[in-house]
C-alpha positions as CSV (number, residue, x, y, z in Angstrom):
1,M,0.0,0.0,0.0
2,D,1.1,3.6,-0.7
3,V,2.6,4.9,2.6
4,L,0.7,8.1,2.4
5,K,-2.6,6.2,2.4
6,R,-1.3,3.7,5.0
7,N,-0.5,6.5,7.5
8,N,-3.5,8.8,6.4
9,V,-1.1,11.6,5.6
10,T,-2.5,15.1,5.2
11,V,-0.5,18.1,4.0
12,T,-1.4,21.8,4.4
13,G,0.4,25.1,4.6
14,V,3.0,26.7,2.4
15,G,6.8,27.1,2.6
16,N,10.0,25.4,1.7
17,Q,10.5,23.7,5.1
18,A,8.1,21.1,6.5
19,I,7.0,20.6,10.0
20,V,5.8,17.1,10.8
21,F,3.5,16.4,13.7
22,V,3.3,12.8,15.2
23,H,0.7,12.0,17.8
24,G,1.0,10.0,21.0
25,F,-0.5,6.7,22.3
26,G,-4.3,6.4,21.9
27,C,-4.5,9.5,19.8
28,D,-4.4,10.5,16.1
29,Q,-3.5,13.6,14.1
30,H,-6.7,15.4,15.1
31,M,-5.1,16.0,18.5
32,W,-2.8,18.6,16.9
33,R,-5.7,20.8,15.6
34,L,-5.0,23.5,18.2
35,V,-1.3,23.8,17.4
36,A,-0.6,22.8,13.8
37,P,-2.6,25.5,12.0
38,A,-0.5,28.2,13.6
39,F,2.4,27.1,11.4
40,E,0.6,26.9,8.0
41,A,1.5,30.4,6.9
42,N,5.2,29.6,6.7
43,Y,5.6,25.9,6.7
44,R,4.4,22.8,4.9
45,V,2.5,21.2,7.7
46,V,2.4,17.4,7.6
47,L,0.1,15.3,9.8
48,L,-0.1,11.5,10.0
49,D,-1.6,8.7,11.9
50,L,0.7,6.0,13.2
51,V,-0.1,2.6,11.8
52,G,-2.9,1.2,14.0
53,A,-4.2,4.6,15.0
54,G,-6.8,7.0,13.6
55,Q,-7.6,6.5,10.0
56,S,-4.4,4.6,9.2
57,D,-4.6,1.2,7.6
58,H,-5.1,-1.0,10.7
59,R,-4.5,-4.1,8.6
60,A,-0.9,-3.1,8.3
61,Y,-0.4,-3.4,12.1
62,D,1.6,-6.6,12.5
63,P,2.4,-7.1,16.2
64,T,5.7,-8.9,15.3
65,Q,6.8,-6.1,13.1
66,Y,5.7,-3.4,15.5
67,N,7.3,-5.0,18.5
68,S,9.5,-2.0,19.0
69,L,9.3,1.8,18.4
70,T,11.9,1.4,15.6
71,A,9.2,0.2,13.2
72,H,7.2,3.4,13.7
73,A,10.3,5.4,13.1
74,H,10.8,3.6,9.8
75,D,7.2,4.5,8.9
76,V,7.8,8.2,9.7
77,L,10.9,8.2,7.5
78,A,9.0,6.4,4.7
79,V,6.4,9.2,4.8
80,M,9.1,11.8,4.6
81,R,10.8,10.1,1.7
82,A,7.4,9.8,-0.1
83,L,7.0,13.6,0.3
84,D,10.7,14.3,-0.5
85,L,11.2,16.1,2.8
86,H,14.7,17.2,3.9
87,N,15.7,19.3,6.9
88,A,12.2,19.1,8.3
89,I,11.1,19.9,11.8
90,L,9.6,16.9,13.6
91,V,7.2,17.4,16.5
92,G,6.4,14.2,18.5
93,H,4.2,13.9,21.5
94,S,4.9,11.4,24.3
95,V,6.0,8.0,22.8
96,S,6.3,9.7,19.4
97,S,9.1,11.9,20.9
98,M,11.2,8.7,21.0
99,I,9.9,7.6,17.6
100,G,11.1,10.9,16.2
101,L,14.4,10.6,18.0
102,L,15.0,7.2,16.5
103,A,14.1,8.6,13.1
104,A,16.5,11.5,13.4
105,I,19.3,9.2,14.4
106,Q,18.7,6.9,11.5
107,D,18.4,9.7,8.8
108,P,19.6,13.0,10.3
109,K,19.5,14.8,6.9
110,R,15.7,14.5,6.8
111,I,15.2,16.1,10.3
112,A,16.8,19.4,11.1
113,K,15.2,19.9,14.5
114,L,13.2,17.8,17.0
115,V,10.5,19.0,19.3
116,L,9.8,16.5,22.1
117,V,6.5,17.1,23.7
118,A,6.1,15.4,27.2
119,P,8.8,12.9,26.3
120,S,10.2,9.9,28.3
121,P,13.0,7.6,27.3
122,R,11.9,5.1,29.9
123,Y,8.8,5.0,32.1
124,L,10.1,2.5,34.6
125,N,12.3,3.5,37.5
126,D,15.8,2.1,37.5
127,V,19.0,2.4,39.6
128,G,19.9,6.1,39.4
129,Y,16.9,6.9,37.2
130,T,13.4,8.1,38.0
131,G,10.9,7.2,35.3
132,G,7.8,7.6,37.4
133,F,6.7,3.9,37.6
134,E,7.6,0.7,39.3
135,R,7.3,-2.5,37.3
136,A,4.3,-3.5,39.5
137,D,2.6,-0.3,38.5
138,I,3.0,-1.0,34.8
139,D,2.0,-4.6,35.2
140,E,-1.2,-3.5,37.0
141,L,-1.9,-0.9,34.2
142,L,-1.5,-3.6,31.5
143,Q,-3.6,-6.1,33.3
144,A,-6.4,-3.5,33.7
145,M,-6.2,-2.9,29.9
146,D,-6.5,-6.6,29.3
147,S,-9.5,-7.2,31.5
148,N,-11.5,-4.1,30.7
149,Y,-10.1,-1.7,28.1
150,L,-12.9,0.7,28.0
151,G,-13.1,0.9,31.8
152,W,-9.3,1.4,32.0
153,A,-9.6,4.2,29.4
154,G,-12.3,6.0,31.5
155,A,-10.2,5.8,34.6
156,I,-6.8,6.7,33.2
157,T,-7.6,9.6,30.8
158,P,-8.3,12.1,33.6
159,V,-5.0,11.2,35.2
160,I,-3.2,11.6,31.9
161,M,-4.9,14.9,31.0
162,G,-4.8,16.6,34.4
163,H,-6.9,19.8,34.7
164,P,-9.8,18.4,36.7
165,D,-11.4,21.9,36.3
166,R,-11.7,21.2,32.6
167,P,-13.4,17.8,32.3
168,E,-14.0,18.3,28.6
169,L,-10.3,17.7,28.0
170,A,-10.3,14.3,29.7
171,A,-13.6,13.5,27.9
172,E,-12.0,14.1,24.5
173,L,-9.0,12.0,25.3
174,N,-11.2,9.2,26.6
175,T,-13.2,9.3,23.3
176,S,-9.9,9.0,21.4
177,F,-8.8,6.1,23.5
178,C,-12.1,4.4,23.0
179,R,-11.9,4.7,19.2
180,T,-8.6,2.9,19.2
181,N,-8.7,-0.8,18.4
182,P,-8.3,-2.4,21.9
183,A,-6.0,-5.2,20.7
184,I,-3.7,-2.8,19.0
185,A,-3.8,-0.4,22.0
186,R,-2.9,-3.2,24.4
187,H,0.1,-4.3,22.3
188,F,1.3,-0.7,21.7
189,A,1.0,0.0,25.4
190,R,3.3,-2.8,26.2
191,V,5.8,-1.6,23.6
192,T,5.5,2.0,24.9
193,F,5.7,1.5,28.7
194,L,8.4,-1.2,28.6
195,S,10.6,0.5,26.1
196,D,14.0,1.9,27.1
197,N,15.7,4.4,24.8
198,R,18.2,5.8,27.3
199,A,21.1,4.3,25.4
200,D,20.0,6.1,22.2
201,L,20.2,9.6,23.7
202,P,23.9,10.2,23.1
203,R,23.5,9.1,19.5
204,L,21.2,12.1,18.7
205,H,23.0,15.2,17.4
206,T,19.9,16.9,16.0
207,P,19.0,20.0,18.0
208,A,16.1,19.1,20.3
209,L,13.5,21.1,22.3
210,I,12.2,19.3,25.4
211,L,8.7,20.6,26.3
212,Q,8.1,19.5,29.9
213,C,4.8,20.0,31.7
214,A,5.2,21.4,35.2
215,Q,3.0,18.6,36.7
216,D,3.0,15.4,34.6
217,M,2.2,12.0,36.2
218,L,3.5,10.1,33.1
219,A,6.7,12.1,32.5
220,P,7.7,13.8,35.8
221,M,10.1,16.7,35.9
222,A,13.0,14.4,36.7
223,V,12.5,12.8,33.3
224,G,12.7,16.1,31.4
225,K,15.9,17.1,33.3
226,Y,17.4,13.7,32.6
227,L,16.8,14.1,28.9
228,H,18.2,17.6,28.9
229,Q,21.4,16.3,30.6
230,H,21.8,13.4,28.2
231,L,20.9,15.0,24.9
232,P,24.0,16.7,23.6
233,N,22.2,19.5,21.8
234,S,18.9,20.2,23.7
235,E,16.9,22.9,25.3
236,L,14.4,22.4,28.1
237,V,11.3,24.5,28.4
238,V,8.8,24.0,31.2
239,I,5.1,24.7,30.3
240,E,3.1,25.8,33.3
241,T,0.3,23.2,32.9
242,S,-0.7,19.9,34.5
243,G,-1.1,16.6,32.7
244,H,0.6,15.1,29.7
245,C,-1.0,16.9,26.8
246,P,0.1,20.5,26.6
247,H,-1.0,20.8,22.9
248,L,-4.5,20.4,24.2
249,S,-4.4,22.0,27.7
250,A,-2.0,24.9,26.8
251,P,-1.8,25.2,23.0
252,Q,-0.7,28.8,22.9
253,A,2.2,28.2,25.2
254,T,3.1,25.1,23.2
255,I,3.0,27.1,19.9
256,A,5.1,29.9,21.4
257,A,7.8,27.5,22.6
258,I,8.0,25.7,19.2
259,D,7.9,29.1,17.5
260,E,10.9,30.4,19.4
261,F,12.9,27.1,19.0
262,I,12.6,26.7,15.3
263,G,14.0,30.2,14.6
264,L,11.8,31.5,11.8
265,G,8.7,32.1,13.8
266,A,5.3,30.7,12.7
267,H,4.1,34.2,12.4
268,A,7.1,35.8,10.9
269,P,7.0,37.2,7.3
270,V,7.7,34.8,4.5
């Protein structure tokens, strides 16, 4: 199948440089609707759905093939090759931060800058490393997904989103989770929460912006600081919002941080 159809790629905007947005777990490209349009005046804006998510070709999701984040990184690069993109900016949320990182390591000429939104190289705590979760926590989470995926989604999305004063945000995230194929979600959750990309960090030489939420249960402040310390060419910006999805809860702050990092502002003259 054509990779652009497989990943449900949409392209808008104008400009010589592209900015590619890649969504996180349980989501799709629609989650960028409050951020991506701000860059259409000066950039070629590329949105996609990871295989198994949104309107992608779910038949292409082979659990054996997608047993690591590397397969998704290959897909992102395949989309960029199909669009003949070079020196693009890649914005990845959550697990797609690491997918973008792996893509940039593999083909650095295609990605000039990385924006890592609420990233984590490892969710499990380890000796000398605070990821936020013990193995028992992750095992319990995965077991809850296996036994009652919809119930799990309803319970976890308010925790992920934060902002109990804005229940509509958690409701939207829950709807997105519930649209996801449960079998694919359970598999991708295991790949996501048990991954460890710490050894990949020194291999990245692409400039990277780390967008850290001030209060994030999934990627606590210690994770953002760890990434900043171990990525050779990185900046750390803390967004004053709770939860794991600043592109939904604080879109203007997210736009401003990206805008400043990429140099030619989204609202600068062409």
